N, C-alpha and C positions, 0 to 999 in steps of 0.2 A: 504494500500500500504506500503510495507516494505521499510525501508531506505537502500540506496545503501551501500555496504560494505566499499567502499572507504571513504564515508562520516563518517561512524562509526569509522573508524581508526583515524580521525582527530578531531572529535567533542569533545568538552570539556565543562564543566560547565562555564557559563560566570562569575560566582561570584568567585569560588575558583580555577578555571582552571584545576580541576581534572576530572577523568573519570566518566562516567555515565553508569547506567544500562539501556538497551533498552528492553522495554516490547512491542514488536510488536503487540501482540493481544490486548493491552490496549491503543495503540497509545500514548505512553508516554516514556519519558526518566526520569530517577530518580537518584538523587544525595543522596546516603545514609548518607553521612557525614553531610549534611545540612538539611536533611529531606525535600527536595524540588523536585517537579515534574514539568517537562516541557512537554507540550502537543505537539503532532505531528498532524498537520492539513493537510489533503490531501497530505500526504507524505512529508510535510515540517516541520521541527522542529522549534517551536517557542521558541527561546533561549533568551527571554527577562526576566530579573530578576523581573521586575514589573508584569509580567504575570504568573510567576511561582506560583504553589500552595504549601502551607505548608502541609506536611503529618504528621498526628498524630502518636503516638507510636504504636497503634494497626495496622494501615495501613502499617507503616514501617516494623513491624514484618511480616505481610503477604507478602509484596513485597520481603523481604529478604529470607523468606522461599521458595517462588516461584522461586526466582533467583537461590537458591542453588539446589532445586529439579529439575528444568527444564533446567538448564544450560543457563540462560539468558545471551546474549552477553553483553560485556562491551566495551565502547568506548576507544579510545587511545591505542588499542592493538598493533598497528604497530609502535607506537612512542617510542622514548627513554625516560626513566624516567628523570624528571627534577631535 
């Protein structure tokens, strides 16, 4: 189940408050700055720092290449920069 567009516009990383990449086909949100992934369970993002998974360099590179190649959406697109 894909996340609602309105939710994507306001969702931020709970740790650094920055935008996330949304990989709908993998049910996860990813913070490339901190190399942290947040699971999306049954259409609900689990935005708890304690439940985030750390992504190694190889997985980071894969996700970034996928984001660039497939136009993966980023959160906070409708927000003003801080």
